[in-house]
C-alpha positions in Angstrom: -67.8 1.7 43.7 -64.9 4.1 44.0 -62.8 1.4 45.7 -63.4 -1.0 42.7 -62.4 1.8 40.2 -59.2 2.4 42.3 -58.4 -1.4 42.1 -59.0 -1.4 38.4 -56.6 1.5 37.9 -54.1 -0.1 40.1 -54.1 -3.4 38.1 -54.1 -1.5 34.8 -51.0 0.6 35.8 -49.3 -2.6 37.1 -49.9 -4.3 33.7 -48.4 -1.2 31.9 -45.3 -1.4 34.1 -45.0 -5.1 33.4 -45.4 -4.5 29.6 -42.7 -1.8 29.7 -40.3 -3.9 31.7 -40.9 -6.9 29.3 -40.2 -4.6 26.3 -37.0 -3.3 27.8 -35.8 -6.8 28.7 -36.7 -8.1 25.2 -34.8 -5.1 23.6 -31.7 -5.8 25.7 -31.9 -9.5 24.8 -32.2 -8.8 21.1 -29.2 -6.4 21.3 -27.2 -9.1 23.1 -28.3 -11.8 20.6 -27.1 -9.9 17.5 -23.4 -10.2 18.5 -23.5 -13.2 20.8 -21.5 -16.3 19.9 -22.9 -19.8 19.7 -21.4 -23.3 19.6 -20.9 -22.9 15.9 -17.7 -21.0 14.8 -18.1 -17.5 13.7 -15.8 -14.5 12.9 -13.4 -16.9 11.1 -10.4 -14.9 9.9 -7.0 -15.6 8.3 -4.0 -13.4 9.2 -0.7 -13.0 7.4 2.2 -14.6 9.2 5.9 -13.6 9.0 6.3 -16.6 6.5 3.3 -16.1 4.2 4.2 -18.7 1.6 4.5 -21.6 4.0 2.1 -20.6 6.9 -1.1 -18.8 7.7 -2.9 -18.0 11.0 -6.6 -18.8 11.5 -8.7 -17.4 14.4 -12.4 -17.9 15.2 -15.0 -17.5 18.0 -17.5 -19.7 19.8 -19.5 -19.5 23.0 -18.0 -20.7 26.3 -19.6 -24.1 26.1 -17.0 -25.0 23.4 -13.8 -25.4 25.5 -11.7 -26.9 22.7 -11.3 -25.9 19.1 -9.8 -27.7 16.1 -8.7 -26.9 12.6 -8.8 -29.4 9.8 -6.9 -28.8 6.6 -6.2 -30.6 3.3 -5.1 -29.9 -0.3 -8.0 -28.5 -2.4 -9.8 -31.1 -4.6 -12.1 -30.9 -7.6 -14.9 -32.9 -5.9 -16.6 -33.5 -2.6 -14.4 -33.0 0.5 -13.3 -36.2 2.2 -12.5 -35.7 5.9 -10.2 -38.6 5.9 -7.7 -36.6 3.8 -7.4 -33.9 6.4 -4.8 -33.2 9.1 -6.4 -32.1 12.4 -4.8 -29.6 14.8 -5.9 -28.5 18.2 -6.1 -24.7 18.6 -5.2 -22.4 21.5 -8.3 -21.3 23.3 -8.7 -18.0 25.2 -11.7 -16.9 27.3 -12.7 -13.3 26.6 -15.0 -11.1 28.6 -16.2 -7.9 26.9 -18.0 -5.1 28.7 -19.0 -1.8 27.0 -21.1 0.9 28.7 -24.6 -0.3 29.6 -24.5 -3.1 27.0 -24.7 -6.7 28.2 -21.5 -8.4 29.2 -20.3 -10.7 26.4 -18.3 -13.9 27.1 -16.7 -15.9 24.3 -13.9 -18.3 23.6 -11.4 -17.3 20.9 -9.6 -20.1 19.2 -6.4 -19.7 17.1 -3.9 -21.8 15.3 -1.0 -21.1 12.9 -1.0 -23.6 10.0 2.6 -24.4 8.9 4.5 -26.4 6.4 2.3 -25.2 3.5 3.5 -25.6 -0.1 3.9 -22.3 -1.9 1.4 -21.7 -4.7 -0.9 -24.5 -3.6 -4.6 -24.2 -2.8 -6.0 -25.6 0.5 -9.3 -26.3 2.1 -9.8 -25.9 5.8 -12.6 -25.8 8.4 -12.7 -25.0 12.1 -14.9 -26.3 15.0 -15.3 -29.1 17.5 -17.6 -32.1 18.1 -20.8 -31.5 16.1 -20.2 -27.8 15.5 -18.1 -26.9 12.4 -17.8 -24.1 10.0 -18.1 -24.7 6.3 -15.0 -25.6 4.3 -13.0 -22.5 3.2 -10.5 -22.3 0.4 -7.2 -20.3 0.4 -4.0 -20.3 -1.6 -0.5 -20.2 -0.1 1.3 -17.4 -2.1 4.3 -18.2 -4.3 7.8 -17.3 -3.4 8.3 -15.3 -6.6 6.5 -13.8 -9.5 3.7 -11.1 -9.9 1.3 -10.6 -7.0 -1.3 -8.1 -5.8 -2.8 -6.9 -2.5 -5.7 -4.7 -1.5 -5.2 -1.6 0.7 -8.0 0.0 2.6 -8.1 3.2 4.6 -10.3 3.7 7.7 -13.6 1.8 7.7 -14.7 3.0 11.2 -18.4 3.7 10.9 -21.6 2.5 9.3 -19.8 -0.7 8.7 -22.7 -3.0 7.9 -24.8 -0.6 5.9 -22.1 1.4 4.0 -18.6 0.1 4.3 -19.6 -3.4 3.4 -19.9 -2.6 -0.3 -16.4 -1.2 -0.5 -14.6 -4.3 0.7 -16.9 -6.5 -1.4 -16.2 -4.3 -4.5 -12.5 -4.7 -3.8 -12.8 -8.4 -3.5 -14.9 -8.7 -6.7 -12.3 -6.5 -8.5 -9.2 -8.5 -7.3 -10.3 -11.9 -5.9 -6.8 -13.3 -6.3 -5.2 -10.7 -4.0 -2.7 -12.3 -1.6 -3.8 -10.3 1.4 -5.8 -7.2 2.5 -4.2 -4.4 4.4 -6.4 -2.2 6.8 -4.5 0.8 7.9 -6.3 1.4 11.2 -9.6 2.7 12.7 -11.4 -0.5 11.8 -14.1 0.4 14.2 -15.2 3.6 16.0 -15.3 2.8 19.7 -12.6 0.6 21.2 -14.0 -2.4 23.1 -17.5 -2.3 21.6 -18.3 -5.8 20.4 -21.4 -4.7 18.5 -19.1 -2.7 16.2 -16.8 -5.7 15.7 -19.9 -7.7 14.9 -20.6 -5.2 12.0 -17.0 -5.3 10.8 -17.1 -9.1 10.5 -20.6 -9.0 9.0 -19.5 -6.7 6.3 -16.8 -9.0 4.9 -19.1 -12.0 4.5 -16.6 -14.9 3.8 -13.7 -12.7 2.5 -11.7 -12.7 5.8 -11.7 -16.5 5.9 -10.3 -16.8 2.4 -7.8 -13.9 2.0 -5.3 -13.3 4.8 -5.7 -9.9 6.6 -3.0 -7.6 8.0 -3.9 -4.5 9.9 -2.4 -1.8 12.0 -4.4 -0.3 14.9 -5.7 3.2 14.8 -6.4 5.7 17.5 -10.0 4.3 17.7 -8.6 0.9 18.6 -7.2 2.5 21.8 -9.0 3.9 24.8 -7.1 5.7 27.5 -4.0 4.3 25.9 -5.2 0.7 26.3 -5.5 -1.4 23.2 -8.9 -2.9 22.5 -9.0 -6.4 24.1 -10.5 -7.8 20.9 -7.3 -7.0 18.9 -4.9 -9.7 20.0 -7.6 -12.4 20.7 -9.6 -12.2 17.5 -6.5 -11.5 15.3 -3.3 -13.6 15.2 -0.7 -11.4 13.8 3.2 -11.7 13.9 4.9 -10.9 17.2 8.4 -10.2 15.8 8.4 -6.5 16.7 9.5 -4.6 19.8 8.5 -6.0 23.2 5.0 -4.8 24.3 3.9 -4.2 20.7 3.1 -7.8 19.8 0.5 -7.9 17.0 0.6 -4.2 16.4 4.2 -3.6 15.2 5.8 -6.3 13.1 7.5 -7.2 9.8 6.6 -9.7 7.0 8.7 -10.9 4.1 6.3 -11.5 1.2 7.8 -12.5 -2.1 10.3 -9.7 -3.1 8.7 -7.2 -0.6 9.5 -6.4 3.0 6.2 -5.2 4.6 6.5 -3.3 7.9 3.7 -2.3 10.3 4.3 0.6 12.6 2.0 1.3 15.6 1.6 5.1 15.5 -1.6 5.0 17.7 0.1 3.6 20.8 0.8 5.8 23.8 -1.4 8.7 22.8 -0.2 8.7 19.2 3.4 8.3 20.4 3.3 11.5 22.4 3.0 10.1 25.9 5.7 11.8 28.0 6.7 8.7 29.9 6.4 6.2 27.1 9.1 4.1 25.5 7.2 2.8 22.4 8.4 5.6 20.1 12.1 4.9 20.7 11.6 1.1 20.7 10.0 1.3 17.3 12.7 3.6 15.9 15.5 1.3 17.0 13.7 -1.8 15.8 12.8 -0.2 12.4 16.4 0.8 11.8 17.6 -2.7 12.6 15.0 -4.3 10.3 15.9 -2.1 7.4 19.6 -2.3 7.9 19.5 -6.1 7.2 16.9 -5.9 4.4 17.6 -7.9 1.3 14.2 -7.5 -0.4 13.7 -5.3 -3.5 10.6 -3.4 -2.3 10.0 -1.9 1.1 6.4 -0.8 2.0 5.5 0.6 5.4 2.0 1.0 6.8 0.9 3.0 9.8 -2.3 4.7 10.8 -1.2 8.3 11.2 -0.1 9.8 7.9 3.4 11.3 7.7 1.7 14.1 5.6 -1.9 14.9 6.2 -4.4 15.8 3.4 -6.5 17.7 6.0 -5.8 21.4 6.1 -5.5 21.8 9.9 -3.6 18.6 10.6 0.2 18.0 10.5 2.2 15.1 11.9 5.6 16.7 11.9 6.4 14.8 15.1 6.0 11.5 13.3 8.2 12.7 10.4 10.9 14.1 12.7 11.3 10.6 14.3 10.7 8.2 11.5 11.3 9.9 8.1 15.1 10.0 8.4 15.1 6.2 8.9 12.8 5.7 5.9 14.9 7.9 3.7 18.2 6.5 4.9 17.2 3.0 3.7 15.2 4.2 0.6 11.7 3.0 1.6 9.5 3.0 -1.4 5.9 3.5 -0.2 4.0 4.4 3.1 0.3 3.6 3.3 -1.9 5.3 5.9 -5.4 6.3 7.0 -6.7 8.6 9.7 -7.7 11.7 7.8 -10.8 10.4 5.9 -9.8 11.8 2.6 -7.3 11.0 -0.2 -3.8 12.3 -0.8 -0.6 11.0 -2.2 2.7 12.3 -3.3 6.5 12.1 -3.1 7.8 14.5 -0.6 10.5 15.2 2.1 11.3 17.5 5.0 14.9 17.0 4.1 15.5 18.3 0.6 19.3 17.7 0.9 18.5 13.9 0.9 18.6 12.0 -2.4 15.5 10.0 -1.8 11.8 10.9 -1.5 9.3 8.4 -0.2 5.9 8.1 -1.9 3.2 8.6 0.8 -0.5 7.6 0.3 -3.5 8.3 2.6 -6.9 6.9 1.8 -10.4 6.2 3.3 -12.8 3.3 2.7 -15.6 4.1 5.1 -18.4 6.7 4.8 -17.0 9.2 7.4 -15.5 12.0 5.3 -13.3 15.1 5.7 -12.3 17.8 3.2 -8.9 17.5 1.6 -6.8 20.6 1.7 -4.5 22.2 -0.9 -1.1 21.1 0.3 2.3 21.2 -1.4 3.1 17.6 -0.8 0.1 16.2 -2.7 0.4 15.2 -6.4 -3.2 14.0 -6.3 -6.0 14.6 -3.7 -9.7 13.9 -3.3 -12.5 14.1 -0.8 -15.9 12.5 -0.2 -15.1 9.3 -2.1 -15.0 5.8 -0.6 -11.9 4.2 -2.1 -10.0 0.9 -2.3 -6.6 0.4 -3.7 -5.0 -2.5 -5.6 -1.2 -2.6 -5.5 0.6 -4.9 -7.9 4.3 -5.8 -7.8 5.8 -7.5 -10.8 9.6 -7.8 -10.4 10.9 -4.2 -10.6 7.6 -2.5 -11.3 5.0 -1.4 -8.7 1.6 -0.4 -9.9 -0.7 1.5 -7.6 -4.4 2.0 -8.5 -7.1 3.7 -6.5 -10.8 3.0 -7.3 -14.1 4.4 -6.1 -16.7 2.2 -4.4 -18.3 1.6 -7.7 -15.1 0.5 -9.3 -14.1 3.7 -11.3 -10.3 4.4 -11.5 -9.6 7.5 -9.4 -5.8 7.7 -9.3 -2.8 5.6 -10.3 1.0 5.8 -10.4 3.9 3.4 -11.2 7.2 3.0 -9.4 10.1 1.4 -11.3 13.3 0.2 -9.8 
């Protein structure tokens, strides 16, 4: 009898172990499936090129069974889409392999193509895919070469992307759906290399990234041990006209009557790595770009702010190296993130200069810091998720900052 009881206990314990193992395996599988690719394109995103009125970059993801990707494009029409009207282009395909901690290894193919020879101020339809597996048709508009235009500026998204940041980018899109691009000033996610967080970042936008070109600068959270997140240059196709070694993270775009410059202030341990050369390379490059500038407006974006709203932070090192160049060439506006609060004002460390740049720092995600009481700030705020709409109409620049629910929080106007 005792022997039979022992056997029963043995089999019952064995069943418990099997159930626990099955649960763990199922849990891991579910986690993997949330962000796993399929044969159907996902994470479709447009990126601004260095010639925005005549070209746009498109990037998307599939599983590794899809070894070739194609992009079809045609002029927008009023009725059903006829595939016969499309031009078809074969994309560049890159195999990616992502590993983060104990999470399952994720393999995917990233496909990218730069659509050229677009007609300014014309609407287009495009889709991406291969064989039987295609995305829906998306619409975008090639911007005009001149005239009034707007763009959206977002500070750090970083955390709670699906649950809390999503409403901010959706509110911004609802407010200004005709914006010609969206700027993200770094720290798009929290942990460099973690595909689950990129899954949430793409989920939050719904279809927005596939219809409005994106431009972004990496933040310190896109780097780990001074290495850029592998996702960056495979899931984004940004200009490569900056210094060598900073392709896709430092570049310039001529858009209408504006020169738009992205500086990578997160590279090489926030430009403080003793043996690095990225600081000097960007300074030389920035000076040369501004020296030959013929555009009326010059806007710079970089993750680290030149002046911090946070009481115990100060980026004097950044100012010492870059502010003299910005003031020499009379840059109008610098847009930043990093400090998870809001601050803006015209200021300088060089009062003998005859030009003060307007600096703005903002945050769009739910991670918040206090804003200090600092001399440089003409307006400050804390614990508000914000989006900004910047409009340029000839010699007038209008800057408006709105809360997540669309209330005007701050505004200013610059006039040439």
